C-alpha distance (Angstrom), angle and dihedral (degrees) to the residues before:
residue distance angle dihedral
M1 . . .
N2 3.76 . .
I3 3.85 115.1 .
P4 3.79 116.2 -157.0
M5 3.81 115.5 -111.3
R6 3.82 95.2 -114.5
F7 3.80 91.6 56.9
S8 3.83 91.1 51.4
V9 3.79 91.2 54.7
Y10 3.81 90.4 47.9
F11 3.82 92.4 53.7
V12 3.83 92.1 48.9
L13 3.84 92.7 51.4
C14 3.79 92.4 48.0
G15 3.79 91.2 50.5
S16 3.82 92.0 50.4
L17 3.82 93.0 50.3
T18 3.79 89.8 49.5
L19 3.80 91.2 53.9
I20 3.83 92.0 48.3
V21 3.81 93.6 50.2
T22 3.79 91.8 46.1
G23 3.79 91.3 50.5
C24 3.83 93.0 49.7
S25 3.79 91.6 49.6
R26 3.78 91.6 52.0
G27 3.83 90.3 49.0
E28 3.80 92.6 51.5
R29 3.78 92.7 47.2
G30 3.85 89.5 49.5
Q31 3.82 91.8 50.9
H32 3.79 94.2 52.1
Q33 3.79 91.4 47.5
M34 3.85 98.0 55.6
P35 3.81 109.0 143.4
P36 3.85 118.9 -113.1
T37 3.79 117.6 -91.4
A38 3.79 114.2 -109.9
V39 3.81 111.2 -124.2
Q40 3.78 139.3 156.1
T41 3.79 118.2 -122.2
A42 3.79 139.0 -170.8
V43 3.78 133.8 -162.6
A44 3.81 119.2 -113.3
E45 3.81 107.6 -120.2
A46 3.79 131.8 -159.8
M47 3.81 111.8 -133.2
E48 3.79 144.2 138.4
A49 3.79 112.7 -87.0
P50 3.80 129.5 -178.3
V51 3.80 113.8 -115.5
V52 3.80 102.8 -122.9
I53 3.81 122.6 -179.0
N54 3.80 116.3 -163.2
A55 3.78 121.5 -149.6
F56 3.79 142.8 155.6
G57 3.78 125.7 -127.2
N58 3.78 148.1 139.4
T59 3.75 135.2 -96.8
K60 3.78 117.7 -117.6
D61 3.79 131.8 -166.4
Q62 3.78 114.1 -110.9
V63 3.82 92.8 -141.1
S64 3.81 128.6 19.6
V65 3.81 117.6 -173.7
D66 3.80 126.3 -174.4
V67 3.80 109.2 -150.1
V68 3.82 105.1 -136.1
P69 3.83 122.7 164.0
Q70 3.80 118.6 -114.3
V71 3.82 91.6 -153.9
S72 3.78 130.7 48.5
G73 3.77 124.0 -121.9
R74 3.77 147.0 100.8
L75 3.79 115.2 -49.4
Q76 3.78 100.7 -117.4
Q77 3.80 104.9 175.9
T78 3.82 140.7 7.6
F79 3.81 119.5 -155.0
I80 3.82 100.6 -172.5
L81 3.78 139.1 61.1
D82 3.77 127.5 -132.9
G83 3.81 110.1 -74.0
A84 3.80 94.4 11.4
I85 3.81 121.2 166.9
V86 3.82 107.2 -127.8
T87 3.78 137.4 -175.3
N88 3.78 131.4 -140.2
G89 3.82 109.7 -76.3
Q90 3.81 96.1 16.6
P91 3.85 114.3 141.7
L92 3.79 114.3 -108.9
F93 3.84 111.8 166.7
L94 3.81 139.1 2.2
I95 3.81 124.6 -147.0
E96 3.82 115.3 -154.7
T97 3.81 106.2 -86.1
S98 3.83 104.5 -162.5
D99 3.82 96.2 93.7
Y100 3.78 92.9 47.6
T101 3.81 93.2 45.5
N102 3.81 89.3 56.1
R103 3.80 90.9 49.3
V104 3.79 90.0 53.4
R105 3.83 91.8 51.1
Q106 3.80 91.0 48.0
A107 3.80 92.1 49.8
E108 3.81 90.8 47.5
G109 3.82 89.6 54.8
V110 3.78 92.5 50.3
V111 3.79 91.2 50.1
A112 3.80 91.3 49.4
A113 3.83 90.3 52.6
D114 3.79 90.7 48.3
R115 3.77 91.8 52.2
A116 3.79 91.7 50.6
E117 3.79 91.5 49.6
L118 3.80 90.7 47.2
E119 3.78 91.1 51.7
L120 3.83 91.2 50.0
S121 3.81 91.4 49.9
R122 3.80 90.8 49.5
L123 3.80 93.4 50.2
T124 3.82 92.2 46.3
L125 3.79 90.8 52.0
E126 3.81 91.8 48.8
R127 3.82 91.9 50.5
N128 3.79 92.6 50.7
Q129 3.80 94.7 47.4
P130 3.88 93.8 84.0
L131 3.82 91.4 43.9
L132 3.80 90.3 56.7
A133 3.81 89.7 52.3
K134 3.85 89.5 54.0
N135 3.82 92.1 45.0
M136 3.79 89.8 -118.3
I137 3.84 90.8 130.8
S138 3.73 129.4 33.2
A139 3.80 123.4 -106.3
E140 3.79 88.3 -119.4
T141 3.80 91.8 59.2
F142 3.80 91.1 48.2
D143 3.82 91.3 49.7
T144 3.80 89.3 52.5
L145 3.81 90.8 53.9
K146 3.80 90.9 48.2
T147 3.79 91.0 50.0
K148 3.81 90.3 51.8
L149 3.81 89.0 54.4
D150 3.79 92.2 50.5
S151 3.80 90.7 47.2
A152 3.82 91.8 50.6
T153 3.80 90.0 50.0
A154 3.81 92.3 51.7
R155 3.82 92.0 45.5
L156 3.78 90.0 52.7
Q157 3.82 91.4 52.1
I158 3.81 91.0 51.0
D159 3.79 93.9 48.8
E160 3.80 92.6 44.5
A161 3.81 88.4 55.0
A162 3.83 88.8 50.6
L163 3.81 88.9 51.5
D164 3.80 91.1 50.8
Q165 3.82 89.8 50.8
A166 3.80 91.5 49.2
R167 3.79 90.8 50.9
L168 3.83 90.2 46.8
D169 3.81 91.1 51.4
L170 3.81 89.5 49.8
S171 3.80 91.1 51.8
R172 3.80 90.2 49.3
C173 3.79 90.3 62.0
M174 3.80 85.3 79.3
M175 3.81 108.2 64.0
V176 3.80 118.0 -159.8
S177 3.79 132.9 -175.7
S178 3.79 115.8 -93.5
V179 3.83 94.7 -162.8
N180 3.79 142.1 32.2
G181 3.77 107.9 -105.2
V182 3.78 152.3 97.5
C183 3.80 123.2 -62.5
S184 3.77 126.1 -135.2
K185 3.80 120.8 -139.4
R186 3.81 119.4 -59.4
F187 3.79 113.5 -99.5
L188 3.84 99.7 -163.2
D189 3.80 131.6 46.1
N190 3.78 125.3 -140.9
G191 3.80 114.4 -84.2
N192 3.78 96.1 35.5
L193 3.80 123.2 115.3
A194 3.79 115.1 -103.4
I195 3.81 116.2 -155.7
A196 3.80 118.4 -144.7
N197 3.82 113.9 -105.2
Q198 3.82 91.6 -2.3
T199 3.80 114.3 64.2
K200 3.81 113.9 80.1
L201 3.79 110.8 -147.9
T202 3.83 100.9 177.9
N203 3.80 142.9 -36.0
I204 3.80 127.9 -116.2
R205 3.80 123.2 -158.4
S206 3.78 122.9 -166.1
Y207 3.82 109.5 -135.8
D208 3.79 104.6 177.5
P209 2.95 109.7 100.8
L210 3.80 102.1 16.0
F211 3.80 129.4 -156.2
V212 3.81 121.6 -126.5
E213 3.82 116.7 -161.9
F214 3.80 122.6 -166.5
S215 3.81 141.2 146.1
V216 3.81 132.8 -128.3
S217 3.78 133.3 -172.0
E218 3.80 116.5 -80.7
Q219 3.82 88.5 -119.7
Y220 3.82 87.1 80.3
L221 3.82 94.4 52.5
D222 3.81 98.2 99.6
L223 3.80 91.7 41.9
L224 3.81 92.6 52.6
R225 3.80 93.9 44.8
R226 3.80 90.9 53.3
A227 3.78 91.6 46.5
M228 3.82 93.6 50.1
A229 3.81 91.0 47.0
A230 3.81 89.7 53.6
G231 3.80 94.7 53.3
A232 3.79 144.5 -74.6
V233 3.81 113.4 -13.5
R234 3.80 113.0 -142.9
I235 3.79 121.2 -138.1
E236 3.79 132.6 -173.7
V237 3.79 121.8 -149.4
M238 3.80 125.3 -161.7
P239 3.82 122.4 -179.3
R240 3.78 119.4 -136.2
G241 3.81 110.6 -81.0
A242 3.81 94.0 10.0
T243 3.81 126.3 121.5
N244 3.80 99.6 -158.7
S245 3.78 123.9 72.8
H246 3.80 127.8 -148.1
T247 3.79 121.6 -138.2
G248 3.79 124.3 -137.5
K249 3.78 140.5 139.7
L250 3.78 137.2 -100.8
S251 3.79 108.4 -103.3
F252 3.81 107.5 168.7
L253 3.81 139.9 34.8
D254 3.79 116.1 -172.2
N255 3.81 118.7 -119.2
A256 3.83 95.8 -126.7
V257 3.80 141.7 36.9
D258 3.80 117.8 -117.4
L259 3.81 106.2 -109.7
Q260 3.80 94.3 -153.4
T261 3.81 98.7 50.1
G262 3.81 103.4 22.6
T263 3.79 89.9 -129.8
I264 3.78 134.6 120.1
L265 3.81 125.5 -135.8
L266 3.81 119.2 -119.8
R267 3.78 132.3 -176.5
G268 3.77 129.5 -158.0
L269 3.79 132.4 -168.1
V270 3.81 117.5 -136.5
P271 3.83 125.0 -174.4
N272 3.80 110.1 -124.2
P273 3.83 108.7 178.2
Q274 3.81 94.3 149.2
L275 3.83 92.7 46.7
A276 3.80 89.9 -122.8
L277 3.79 89.7 146.5
W278 3.81 123.6 60.5
S279 3.78 130.1 -156.9
R280 3.83 118.2 -88.1
Q281 3.80 95.1 14.2
F282 3.80 118.3 153.6
V283 3.82 107.4 -118.5
E284 3.78 141.8 176.1
V285 3.79 113.5 -124.5
R286 3.81 129.4 -158.2
I287 3.82 117.7 -166.4
F288 3.81 116.7 -159.4
A289 3.80 101.1 -151.9
G290 3.81 101.5 173.9
T291 3.80 136.9 -72.2
A292 3.81 131.1 -61.4
R293 3.82 108.7 -137.4
D294 3.84 120.3 -145.5
A295 3.79 90.5 -0.8
V296 3.82 114.8 178.3
M297 3.79 102.7 -126.6
V298 3.82 128.7 -169.3
P299 3.82 131.6 171.6
E300 3.80 110.6 -82.0
S301 3.82 90.7 -120.6
A302 3.82 89.6 64.9
V303 3.80 91.6 71.3
Q304 3.79 117.6 76.8
F305 3.80 128.6 -178.1
G306 3.79 124.1 -129.4
K307 3.78 139.2 162.9
D308 3.82 90.9 -78.5
G309 3.80 93.4 47.9
P310 3.81 134.8 -97.5
Y311 3.79 117.2 -12.3
T312 3.79 141.9 167.5
F313 3.80 137.3 -159.1
V314 3.82 114.1 -116.2
V315 3.84 119.1 -160.0
D316 3.83 116.8 -142.1
K317 3.81 128.2 -154.0
D318 3.83 91.0 -87.6
N319 3.83 90.5 56.6
K320 3.80 92.0 -110.1
V321 3.79 120.2 134.6
E322 3.77 129.1 -128.3
L323 3.80 123.2 -162.3
R324 3.81 111.5 -133.0
L325 3.77 130.1 -176.9
V326 3.80 109.1 -132.5
K327 3.78 139.5 -167.5
P328 3.83 110.9 -133.0
G329 3.78 123.4 -145.4
V330 3.80 133.9 177.5
R331 3.80 126.7 -11.3
H332 3.79 123.8 -132.6
E333 3.81 130.2 171.7
G334 3.79 96.1 -26.4
R335 3.79 94.7 -40.5
L336 3.78 130.0 107.6
Q337 3.78 126.9 -149.8
I338 3.80 117.0 -124.4
V339 3.78 106.7 -149.8
K340 3.80 93.5 179.8
G341 3.82 134.2 10.8
V342 3.81 104.3 40.6
V343 3.81 131.3 56.9
A344 3.78 128.4 -154.0
G345 3.81 114.1 -82.1
E346 3.81 97.2 31.1
R347 3.79 120.3 121.6
V348 3.79 118.7 -122.3
V349 3.79 130.0 -170.2
V350 3.80 112.8 -111.5
L351 3.82 100.1 172.0
G352 3.81 132.2 27.3
Q353 3.81 100.6 35.4
L354 3.81 93.7 137.3
M355 3.85 95.6 82.9
L356 3.81 96.5 38.4
Y357 3.80 130.0 108.7
P358 3.82 131.4 171.5
G359 3.80 109.6 -70.5
A360 3.80 95.5 18.3
T361 3.80 117.5 144.3
V362 3.78 116.3 -123.6
M363 3.77 138.7 -171.7
E364 3.79 130.0 -157.7
A365 3.79 111.4 -98.9
A366 3.78 121.1 -140.0
P367 3.81 112.0 -98.3
P368 3.81 115.5 -108.5
A369 3.79 117.2 -92.2
P370 3.80 113.5 -99.7
P371 3.81 116.8 -108.4
G372 3.78 113.9 -83.0
N373 3.83 94.8 28.6
A374 3.80 97.9 84.5
P375 3.83 115.7 142.3
P376 3.82 115.1 -100.0
T377 3.78 117.0 -93.0
A378 3.79 128.9 -138.7
A379 3.79 89.3 -94.2
E380 3.82 90.9 53.0
P381 3.83 114.1 54.8
K382 3.80 117.3 -149.9
G383 3.74 92.1 -111.8
K384 3.80 93.0 63.7
């Protein structure tokens, strides 16, 4: 049977439209039937969490003393080694004493002569006192004798002060430590001339206790002020590469915020009896600034960061997810406080966020097998 050409074209077009409609229907049915995404979730819990602020800083010696002689002379003897640990009052250096011993002897002789002259003036005045009463000497002569006594008294005071200075200079030939601490290297060898108030012989730093200086963001200013007003604020200090921390307390809060960095300077005081910490070390600092009551805590992995800020996926009762922007708070033992965005009791996604979108359906994935319970491989039969 011969079919006209126009009917053949009509049948071909109808068949093509049927195929297109059928294909679209299958695509729509496939889209609506996408399987749920496997994720792991956790429940947001309300608990008490310590408010811990993390920072980085440097240790700083509490006292640093440059040992400089107060008298000039040849360095005769050194009693310490480079890097020695010294105590308050321990001898350090000795300047040659012969010149200063001679000055003391000379000053002692001058004082002795002054005392003899003073005694003679006093006796002369006492002998002439009765003669003045009998008008046997003039008042002018008596006044002269009295003036000589006053002059001898003043001269004795001046020379006694010179003797005290000579003795002080002699004592300064022996230099002792004024603090407990650790010495630097020695800067002058024995036999060299040390100049008073100029030549640096060594440096001593006091290490127990030790200062720790660090800065935190100004957003913590009110929190830290309240914590310090309530009592001692504990800090923990850990040097770079160390495994043990050292406990101290916050001792200083600066009186202004740095305009360039938006941070505020803090200082802590850390006991260091074993000298485990050294000056100018780079350290991690943890400040324990109180406790957050009824804090909504979620695992840290539940919070992601996007262009609009931190967010998390919340799972509703129909196993559909909702994207919520959140405001994080303090961290504690792998958990992060959610100040705003999630309430206690809600489920949040902690693993598998990559394939999620608002409104997606999810299902709880099986937890990973613990180590040591892996299924046997082909090389390891079940019986072994």
